[in-house]
C-alpha positions as CSV (number, residue, x, y, z in Angstrom):
1,X,184.0,-2.1,-5.0
2,X,181.8,-4.4,-7.4
3,X,181.9,-8.1,-7.8
4,X,181.6,-7.7,-11.2
5,X,183.7,-9.7,-14.0
6,X,183.0,-9.5,-17.0
7,X,183.5,-12.2,-19.6
8,X,186.6,-12.8,-21.2
9,X,185.8,-14.5,-24.1
10,X,183.9,-11.0,-24.8
11,X,186.3,-10.0,-27.8
12,X,186.0,-13.1,-29.1
13,X,182.3,-13.3,-30.2
14,X,181.8,-9.8,-31.1
15,X,183.3,-8.3,-34.6
16,X,184.4,-4.5,-34.8
17,X,184.3,-2.1,-38.2
18,X,185.3,1.2,-38.7
19,X,183.4,4.3,-38.6
20,X,184.1,4.9,-42.5
21,X,188.0,5.9,-42.9
22,X,188.1,6.6,-39.5
23,X,190.6,4.5,-36.8
24,X,187.4,4.3,-33.9
25,X,186.5,1.1,-34.2
26,X,182.2,0.0,-33.0
27,X,181.1,-2.7,-32.2
28,X,178.9,-4.1,-34.8
29,X,176.0,-4.7,-32.4
30,X,175.9,-1.3,-30.2
31,X,173.3,-1.2,-27.5
32,X,171.2,2.4,-27.6
33,X,169.9,3.3,-23.8
34,X,166.6,5.6,-25.3
35,X,164.3,3.3,-23.5
36,X,164.5,1.1,-20.0
37,X,167.4,3.5,-18.3
38,X,165.3,6.2,-17.5
39,X,163.9,6.6,-13.4
40,X,160.8,5.0,-14.4
41,X,162.8,2.0,-15.5
42,X,163.8,-1.0,-13.7
43,X,167.2,-0.2,-11.8
44,X,168.0,-4.0,-11.4
45,X,167.3,-4.6,-15.0
46,X,169.1,-1.7,-16.3
47,X,172.3,-2.6,-14.6
48,X,171.9,-6.4,-15.2
49,X,171.6,-5.3,-19.3
50,X,174.7,-3.2,-19.6
51,X,176.9,-5.8,-17.7
52,X,175.2,-8.1,-19.7
53,X,176.0,-6.4,-22.9
54,X,179.9,-5.8,-22.0
55,X,180.0,-9.4,-21.6
56,X,178.5,-10.1,-25.1
57,X,181.3,-7.9,-26.7
58,X,179.3,-4.7,-26.8
59,X,181.2,-1.9,-26.5
60,X,179.2,1.0,-27.6
61,X,176.7,2.5,-25.5
62,X,174.6,5.4,-26.5
63,X,172.9,8.2,-24.8
64,X,171.2,11.9,-25.8
65,X,170.4,14.7,-23.4
66,X,166.7,14.0,-23.5
67,X,166.5,10.7,-22.8
68,X,164.6,9.0,-19.9
69,X,161.9,9.8,-18.7
70,X,162.4,12.4,-17.2
71,X,164.9,13.9,-19.3
72,X,169.2,13.7,-18.2
73,X,167.9,10.1,-16.3
74,X,169.2,7.9,-18.7
75,X,172.6,9.7,-18.5
76,X,172.4,9.5,-14.6
77,X,171.4,5.8,-14.1
78,X,174.2,5.1,-16.7
79,X,176.8,7.1,-14.6
80,X,176.1,5.2,-12.0
81,X,176.3,1.5,-13.4
82,X,179.7,3.0,-15.0
83,X,181.3,3.9,-11.9
84,X,179.5,0.6,-9.7
85,X,180.5,-1.9,-12.3
86,X,182.8,-0.6,-15.4
87,X,185.1,2.3,-14.4
88,X,187.6,-0.1,-14.4
89,X,187.0,-0.8,-18.3
90,X,186.8,2.8,-19.2
91,X,188.9,2.7,-22.2
92,X,187.2,-0.5,-23.7
93,X,184.2,1.3,-23.5
94,X,182.6,3.9,-26.6
95,X,180.1,6.6,-24.6
96,X,178.2,8.8,-27.2
97,X,175.9,11.3,-26.1
98,X,174.4,14.1,-28.5
99,X,172.3,17.4,-27.9
100,X,169.4,19.1,-30.4
101,X,165.8,18.5,-28.9
102,X,164.2,20.3,-26.0
103,X,165.6,19.8,-22.8
104,X,165.4,22.9,-20.7
105,X,163.0,26.3,-20.6
106,X,164.3,29.4,-22.3
107,X,165.7,30.1,-25.2
108,X,168.7,28.4,-25.1
109,X,167.8,24.7,-24.3
110,X,167.5,23.5,-28.1
111,X,168.9,23.8,-31.2
112,X,171.5,24.3,-32.7
113,X,173.3,27.3,-31.2
114,X,176.9,27.1,-29.5
115,X,175.4,28.1,-26.2
116,X,172.8,25.5,-26.2
117,X,175.5,22.6,-27.3
118,X,178.2,23.3,-24.8
119,X,176.0,23.6,-22.1
120,X,174.1,20.5,-22.9
121,X,177.6,18.7,-22.5
122,X,178.6,20.5,-20.0
123,X,175.3,19.4,-18.3
124,X,175.4,16.0,-19.6
125,X,179.0,15.0,-18.3
126,X,178.2,16.4,-14.9
127,X,175.4,13.1,-15.1
128,X,177.4,10.6,-16.2
129,X,180.7,12.1,-13.8
130,X,182.9,11.7,-16.9
131,X,185.4,14.0,-18.0
132,X,184.9,13.1,-21.8
133,X,182.4,10.9,-24.1
134,X,183.7,9.7,-27.0
135,X,181.2,11.0,-29.4
136,X,179.2,13.8,-29.2
137,X,176.2,14.5,-31.8
138,X,174.5,17.0,-32.8
139,X,171.2,15.1,-32.9
140,X,169.0,17.0,-35.5
141,X,169.2,19.8,-38.0
142,X,168.6,23.8,-36.5
143,X,167.0,25.8,-39.7
144,X,167.2,29.0,-37.4
145,X,171.3,28.4,-36.0
146,X,173.9,28.9,-39.3
147,X,175.2,25.5,-40.0
148,X,178.7,27.0,-39.8
149,X,177.8,28.0,-35.9
150,X,176.9,24.7,-35.0
151,X,179.8,23.1,-36.7
152,X,181.8,25.5,-35.2
153,X,180.2,24.5,-31.5
154,X,181.3,20.7,-32.6
155,X,184.7,21.5,-33.2
156,X,185.6,23.8,-29.8
157,X,183.9,20.8,-28.3
158,X,186.3,18.3,-29.6
159,X,189.2,21.0,-28.8
160,X,188.1,21.4,-25.1
161,X,189.0,18.1,-24.4
162,X,185.3,17.2,-23.5
163,X,184.1,14.8,-26.5
164,X,187.0,12.5,-28.8
165,X,185.3,12.8,-31.7
166,X,181.8,14.2,-33.1
167,X,178.6,13.1,-35.5
168,X,175.9,13.9,-37.1
169,X,172.2,13.1,-36.2
170,X,169.1,12.7,-38.4
171,X,170.5,14.8,-41.1
172,X,169.4,15.0,-44.5
173,X,171.6,14.1,-47.2
174,X,172.6,18.1,-49.2
175,X,172.9,19.0,-45.5
176,X,174.6,16.3,-43.7
177,X,177.2,16.8,-47.0
178,X,177.7,20.3,-46.4
179,X,178.2,19.9,-42.2
180,X,180.8,17.5,-43.4
181,X,182.6,19.4,-45.4
182,X,183.0,22.2,-42.9
183,X,183.5,20.4,-39.8
184,X,186.8,18.7,-42.2
185,X,187.9,22.5,-43.2
186,X,187.8,23.1,-39.2
187,X,190.1,20.0,-38.6
188,X,187.7,18.1,-36.7
189,X,185.7,15.7,-38.6
190,X,182.5,13.8,-38.9
191,X,183.4,10.3,-38.0
192,X,179.6,8.9,-37.6
193,X,175.9,9.9,-39.1
194,X,172.8,8.2,-37.0
195,X,170.0,8.1,-39.3
196,X,166.6,6.0,-38.7
197,X,166.4,2.9,-40.9
198,X,165.0,-0.2,-40.9
199,X,162.8,-2.4,-43.7
200,X,160.0,0.0,-42.7
201,X,162.0,3.7,-43.1
202,X,164.2,3.5,-46.3
203,X,165.1,7.2,-46.5
204,X,169.0,7.2,-45.9
205,X,169.1,5.0,-48.7
206,X,167.7,7.9,-51.2
207,X,171.1,9.5,-51.1
208,X,172.4,9.7,-47.2
209,X,174.3,6.6,-47.7
210,X,176.1,7.9,-51.1
211,X,177.1,10.9,-48.9
212,X,178.4,9.1,-45.9
213,X,180.6,6.5,-48.4
214,X,181.9,9.5,-50.3
215,X,182.7,11.8,-47.1
216,X,184.3,8.9,-45.5
217,X,181.6,9.0,-42.4
218,X,180.5,5.8,-41.1
219,X,177.1,4.8,-40.4
220,X,175.0,3.6,-37.4
221,X,171.1,3.6,-37.9
222,X,168.4,3.7,-34.9
223,X,165.4,1.9,-34.8
224,X,166.8,-0.8,-36.9
225,X,163.4,-2.9,-35.9
226,X,160.8,-0.2,-37.0
227,X,160.2,1.2,-33.2
228,X,159.3,-2.5,-32.3
229,X,157.4,-3.4,-35.0
230,X,159.7,-6.6,-36.7
231,X,160.2,-8.4,-33.8
232,X,157.6,-11.5,-34.5
233,X,155.5,-10.6,-31.4
234,X,152.9,-8.7,-34.0
235,X,152.4,-11.4,-35.6
236,X,149.0,-12.3,-34.2
237,X,148.2,-8.6,-33.2
238,X,149.2,-6.2,-30.7
239,X,149.9,-7.7,-27.2
240,X,149.0,-6.4,-23.7
241,X,152.8,-5.5,-22.7
242,X,154.0,-4.4,-26.6
243,X,155.4,-0.9,-26.5
244,X,152.3,-0.3,-29.1
245,X,149.9,-0.9,-26.2
246,X,152.0,0.9,-23.6
247,X,153.7,3.6,-25.1
248,X,152.0,5.0,-28.1
249,X,155.2,7.8,-28.6
250,X,157.1,5.2,-30.9
251,X,154.9,2.6,-32.3
252,X,151.1,4.1,-32.4
253,X,148.2,0.9,-33.0
254,X,147.2,2.3,-36.2
255,X,150.7,1.9,-37.5
256,X,150.2,-1.9,-37.3
257,X,148.0,-2.0,-40.3
258,X,146.9,-5.3,-41.8
259,X,148.7,-4.9,-45.0
260,X,152.0,-4.7,-42.5
261,X,150.9,-7.0,-40.6
262,X,151.0,-9.4,-43.8
263,X,154.5,-8.3,-45.0
264,X,155.7,-8.6,-41.3
265,X,154.3,-12.5,-41.9
266,X,155.9,-13.3,-45.3
267,X,159.2,-11.7,-43.3
268,X,158.9,-14.4,-40.8
269,X,158.6,-17.3,-42.7
270,X,161.7,-16.1,-44.8
271,X,163.5,-16.1,-41.8
272,X,162.0,-19.2,-40.2
273,X,163.5,-20.9,-43.6
274,X,167.0,-19.0,-42.6
275,X,166.5,-20.8,-39.1
276,X,166.8,-17.7,-37.4
277,X,164.5,-14.8,-36.1
278,X,162.5,-12.4,-37.6
279,X,164.4,-9.5,-35.8
280,X,167.7,-11.2,-36.6
281,X,166.9,-11.4,-40.0
282,X,166.1,-7.8,-40.0
283,X,169.1,-6.5,-38.3
284,X,171.4,-8.6,-40.5
285,X,169.7,-7.0,-43.5
286,X,170.7,-3.3,-42.1
287,X,173.6,-4.0,-41.5
288,X,174.0,-5.6,-44.8
289,X,174.6,-2.0,-46.0
290,X,178.4,-1.1,-47.1
291,X,178.3,2.0,-45.4
292,X,176.6,0.5,-41.8
293,X,179.4,0.3,-39.4
294,X,177.0,-0.9,-36.4
295,X,173.6,-1.3,-35.7
296,X,171.8,0.5,-32.6
297,X,169.4,-1.8,-30.6
298,X,167.3,-1.1,-27.6
299,X,166.9,-3.8,-25.1
300,X,164.4,-4.7,-22.0
301,X,165.6,-8.5,-22.0
302,X,168.9,-10.1,-21.9
303,X,167.5,-12.3,-24.0
304,X,167.4,-9.5,-26.8
305,X,170.9,-8.9,-26.6
306,X,172.0,-12.2,-27.0
307,X,169.3,-13.0,-30.3
308,X,170.9,-9.7,-31.6
309,X,174.9,-10.6,-31.0
310,X,174.0,-14.0,-32.6
311,X,173.4,-12.7,-36.1
312,X,177.3,-12.3,-36.3
313,X,177.2,-16.3,-36.5
314,X,174.5,-17.1,-38.2
315,X,174.8,-17.3,-42.0
316,X,174.9,-13.8,-44.1
317,X,172.2,-12.7,-46.4
318,X,172.9,-14.2,-49.2
319,X,172.0,-12.0,-52.6
320,X,169.1,-14.3,-53.6
321,X,167.3,-13.9,-50.1
322,X,167.7,-9.8,-50.1
323,X,166.0,-10.0,-53.7
324,X,163.6,-12.0,-52.1
325,X,162.4,-9.5,-49.2
326,X,162.6,-7.1,-51.9
327,X,159.8,-8.7,-53.7
328,X,158.0,-8.9,-50.3
329,X,158.8,-4.9,-48.5
330,X,157.7,-3.4,-52.6
331,X,155.3,-6.3,-54.1
């Protein structure tokens, strides 16, 4: 039993948008469990974050088989929170997971083969304590496996009832289009694509958004704050408790150049003139794209969730704001 009762007004403060032309709607803000949910995290804080997100109307929780550390622990820990606090609300929640990166030793623990994808999802379901996930993604392209085999595996997984929908992540435009066409021919359409996209990583603008719009596929960018670079905490350098100082796997100190800091400071001035935080303006900038269904954020504090959800009631970006941001990013 749990004493947790969700906020009854949670759906009044969040907005929801369909994945492209498909029926599944995602909260405009989604919570990713890439960081802060593995065994090295404070489990009380992890639980608090999940509950607070749901209280804000965030209904989509995004995982992958290798999230941790160690790999698999984020799924396992989320499964415990789900059973303890949110079991009664399972049908109000969208849970996604992925496979594509190295997960276990040997030739079958990586890539895009049917053997790996089916085995990985079986393991994920066991860790999560679920019969099915709502969305299952292939996490990255695998040049060593025929695209038809990977897409057939995704189709099989849906037909087995282990996932309701399938998606792609990190696929470039041409490959995303081919994959989407194969899935459509199989009768299991791709409904969502998860690329890396932020003010400092704009590759999806080079054809991917066009493909997704043409195919009727939704988009949920990850790392919208450039790996933690776009919050205002780096305005005066690298704080000792920052991600760049503590974990260089995801944001290296050498990436925080003086030129980037100048851009960040100018963006921060613009955000302040709009009466919002730089992180909030950066999220609005990502959501300005018509192809974007939801934006995937990470969080280590509930205040970060509050800041993200608050953008839905803030003044949206006007064209003059977008032009000013563009002038700062590409002087």
